[in-house]
N, C-alpha and C positions, 0 to 999 in steps of 0.2 A: 594048710593051717596058716602059713605065713601070709598067704593072700588074704585070708579072712581078717587077720590082725591089721594088715595094711589098710584094708577097706574100712575097718573100724576107726583107724587113726585119721584117715581122710575125712570121714563123716564127723568126727569130733572137732577137727579143725574147722570144717565148714560151719558147723553149728555154733562154735565160739565166735567165728567171724560174723555170722549173721546176727548173733545177739549183740555184739559190739556195735555193728552198723545200725541196728535198731535203736540202741541207746544214744548213739551220736546224732541220729536224725531227729530225735525227740528229746532235746536236753531239758525242756521244761518239766518232763515227766519224772525226772530223777533229781531236779534242783531242790535244795532244802527250802521249804516254805517257812516264812517268819512265824514264830509262835505267838506273836502279839505281846509278848512280855519284853519291854525295853530294858536293857541293862541299867544299873544305877548310874545317875548323872546324864542320862540320855533322854530325859522326859521332854515334852514340848517346851516347857519354860526354859530349859537349858539350851535347847536348839535355837531359840529365838533371842538369845542373849549374845552380845559381843562385848568382850572385855578389852579395854584400852589401857596401855601402860601409862603410869602416872606422868612421866616426862612427856610422852607423846600427847597426852590429854591436855597438858599445859600449852603445847605448841598449836593445838587445833583451835584454840580460842572459841570454844563452843558457846553459843547463846541459845536460849530457849524462849518460847512464847506459848501461851495457852491457846488451845483450840477455842474458838469463839462461836457463840450462837448469834446469828444475825438474820436479817430478813433476806429472802431469796428472790426479791423482785428483779425484773429485767433492769439492766443498767448499761452505762457506757463508761469506757476508760479513756481519759483525756489527759494530756500533758499540760503543764503550766509552770509558773515560776512564783516563788514567794516574794511578796512585796510588803512594804510598810502599810500600816493602817492609816490611810490618809485622813481619817477623822482625828488622829492623834499624832500629827506630823507637822513640822514647820521648817521652812527654809529661812534662816535668819540672815538678814543683810542690812545695808544702809542705803539711804536715798541721796547721799552726797559722796564726793570723792574724799577719801581720808587716808591717813597713814596709821598703821598698826603700831601702837606703843607697847602693848603687852598682851600676851595670849594667856588666858586663864583656864581654858578647858581643852581636853584632848579627846580623840575618838575613844569610845568605851566608857567615858565618864558618865555617871548618873547626875542628872540635873533636876533642880526644882524650878517651879514657876518663878521667874524674876531673878534667877541666879546669874551672876556676871559670867560672861563668856570671853570678853576681850575689852581692852581699853584702846580707843582710837582718838586721833586729833584731826581737826580740820579747820583751816583758816575761815572758811565760810561759816562754820559753826561759831567761831570766835566773834565774827561780826554780828551774827544773829543774837548771840548771848549779850553782846554789848548793847545792842538795840533794846533788848529786853530789860537789862539793868537800868538803862536810861528811862525807859517808859515806866518802870516800877517806881523810880525816884520821882518822876513827874507826878505820877498818880498819888503818891504819898504826900507830896508837897501840896497838891491841889486839895486833897481832903483835909489837911491841917489848916489851910487857908479858909476853907469852907466852914470848919468848926469855929475858927476864931471869929469870922464875920457873923456867924449865927449868935455867938455870945455877945458881940458888940451890938447886934440888932436888938437883943433883949434889953441892953442898956441904952438903946436909942442913940447910939453913937454913929452908926452907919444906916444908910437907907436900905429899904427892902430890895431895890434894884441891884445893889452891890451883892447881896446874898444870892440873888438869882444868877448873876454873872459867875459867881464862884461855883454855884451848882453846875452850870453849863461847862465850866472849865474842868471840874472834877469828872463829869460824865465823859468828856472828850479824852481825858487822861486815862480813864478806865478802859475806854474802847481801844486806845493805842496800846495799853498793856495787854489786853486780850489778843490783839493782833500779833504782838511780839511773842506772846506765849504760844499762840497757834503756829507761828513760824518755827519755833523750836520743836514743838511736837511733831511737825511735819518732817523734821530732820532726825526724829527719833529720840529727842530729849524731852523728858517730862517727869513729873513726880519728884522723887527724892534726888534724882540727878540735877533737877532744876534748882532745888533749894540748897544742895550741899556743895556745889562747885563754886569757884571764885567768880567774881563779876565778869571777867573777860577770858576765862579759861577755855581754850579751844578743845579741850579733851571731853570725851563722853564715854560712858560704859555701855557696851552692847550686852543685852540680857536675853535669856531664854524665855520665850513667851509661853512655853508649856513645860510640864514635867516629863522626863523621859531619859533617853540615852543619846549621847552625842554619837551620831553615825558617821559624820564626815566633817573634817575641818579643812578649809581651803585657804588659810592664811598662815603667815609666819611673821615673826616680829620684824618691824621695819618695812613691811610690804605696803605699797600703795594700792588702795582698792578703788574700784569704780562704782558709781551709783548703780544700784540694782543688782550688784554681784552677790550671789549666795555665799556667805562666809562660813556658815555652819548649817548642818542639817541635823535636826533633833527629832526623835520619834519615840513613842512608847512601844515597847516590844512585847508586852504581855499578850497582845492579840495581833496576829498578822493576817494579811489577805493573800489568798492563792487565786490568781486569775488564770482561768483556762478558757479554751475556745472549742466549742462543740458545733458540729454540723447543724444547720438550721432544722433539719428533720428531727434531730434528737433534742436540741435545745428547747424547742417549744413544748416538750413533754417533761421538762425539769421544773419542779415546783419550788418556790422559795421556802426555805426551812427544811428542805430535804437533807438528811444526814449523809455526808460524804466520807469515804474511807480513803486515806492518803498514805502513800509510801514515798520515801525519799532515798535516793541512792546514797546520800551522805549518812543515813541512819538505817543500815540494813537490818531487817528483822523487826523493826519497830513500826507499828501502825498508829497513825494519828487520825483523830476524828475531827470533822469540821461541819459547818452548816452553810448551806447555800443562802446567801443574803441578797443576791441580785442576779437576775437574768436579763441580759442586755435587751434593749428595745429596737436595736438596729442591726441589720445583717451586713457583714463586711463583704462587699460585692466581689472582691478579688479572691477570697478564700471560701465564700459561702458559709461562714461560721458566725456564731454569736458569742460574745464574751459572757462568761459566768464567773461570779465572784463567790469565793468560799471563805468564810471567816474561821480562823484556826486559833485555838487556845495555845499559848506558849508560856505556861506558868513556870516551867523549869529553865527557860531560856535556851533550849537546845536548838531551836529553829532560828535561821538567819535569813534576812531579806536577800534575795538573789538565788537561793537554793532552788534547784529544779525538783519537781515533784510530779507524781502520777496520782490522779484522783479517780476513784470509782464512784459514780453518781447514779442513784436509782432513778428509774423512769416510771412515772405514774404511781399507782398504788403499791404498797409493800406486799410482798408475797408471804409464803409460809416460812417459818424459822428453819434455818439450815445450820450446819456446822462448817466452819471455814478455818483454814490455816494459811500462813504465808506460803507463797508458791515455792520458795527455796526449801521448805520442809519436806516436800514430796520428792522421793527419789525412785528411779526405776531399778528394781532388783529382779532376781530370778523368779520371785513369787509374783511380780507385777509391781504396782505402785505401793510404796511402803513409807512409813515414817519411823523415826527413831525417838524413843522415849527414855529419859533418864531413869534407870532402874535402881541403881545403887552406885556407890563410889567407884568410878572407873568402868561401869557396865551400862549398857544401853539395850533396851528391848527393841527388836525389829518387828514391826507390826504391819501386816498387810491391810490396806484400806482401799475403798472404792473411790475413784476420782470422779468428780463432777465437772461443773463449769468453771472457767477462768473468770475471776471477779476483780480484775485489776490489781495485781500484786498479791492477791489471795486466790485460793482454789477451794471449791466446794468439796467436802468429804461426804460421800454417800453412806459409808459404813465403816465400822472398825474403830471409831473414835468418838469420844463423848466430850461435850463442852467442858472446859476447865482443865483437861489433861494437857500436861506440858509436852511439847515436841521440840526437837532440836531444829534450829533454823540455820544459823551460821555454823558450818562444820558438818552439816548433814551429808554433803557430797563426799567429804573426806571419810566419814564413817562408812559410807557405802563402799568406797575403795578398799578400806580395811576389811569390810565384810567379804568382798569378792576375793581379796587376797587370802583370807583365812579359809574360805570354802574351797578355793583352788588348791591350797596346800593340803586340805583334808582329802580331796578327791585324788590327788597325786599319791598321797600316803596309802590310800586304800588299794590303788593299783599296784 
């Protein structure tokens, strides 16, 4: 009897061990399957949101930009530098050696056409002005003498030959006066400066020939200047030129009037538009490139001559419309390429998108985003870091 009980016990133990081994070797058969009902607060919209503390949000300095619809034609990305619009630019100088008496304008000042920039004096100018005053006095005297002799001719007091001689003297005096005035004009003195200064005053006023902004000043009070020296540089900044150089095989496919997309390191997250106004007609043999000029609107004055820039220029005909965002807006997450969209105060939606071509500072978005939707540009990388930190903490908590 005891032997039967023992055999039964052994069989029970073996059966229990076999059953346990079977369950361990097939864990998926006994793991609890998801019911499909997510608990409250765990819906898809909540999973795709990341909340940022208010103080941290202030430190992130987040900027946004709308997704844009643009043409998807083939294009090139080229580097260049902002320069002044040479059609509205002037280097102001003098044609004689002079001393600076007073400086009236500084860099950054707005100027009007004819506005005084500086007062200078020159002995050479004093001599030329004295010659002009002498010539003017002689011309006035010659004309008064001519009028008097004409009156006497009417009264038959003088002969007609005397009148003719007076007319010749007046004509010669006028020619001398014109020559003296021309000499002053060549020295940069004319108009109201010619009439308002004293008879032998060696001073003259240097004026701006155009309306614009003083970009550079190369003089100080008391300085001696040389002939031909650029004392001021004045330019209008409402429109600037971006000059880039493209390889000849690409440049010949660029058409004047083509719309260019421009990004600047100094203005991250901001896209500037421009139009191609000139494609060079000569190849630089050392670099095999052709210069291309792009005219850029600068209505808010944010752009400055000398800024470096990157331009994306389309080649040939425009293609179909695509959606594009700044390159900094796309971040690589666990789900793939993603963008962050402002959802509510302190919260951002993480949205997966399909990435397309690089478009020179921008990236084509194939899916997941519509034109006009705001995406985070500056700060997107930091939001990605916070997202990974939050998800890492969640996975650690689950374990």
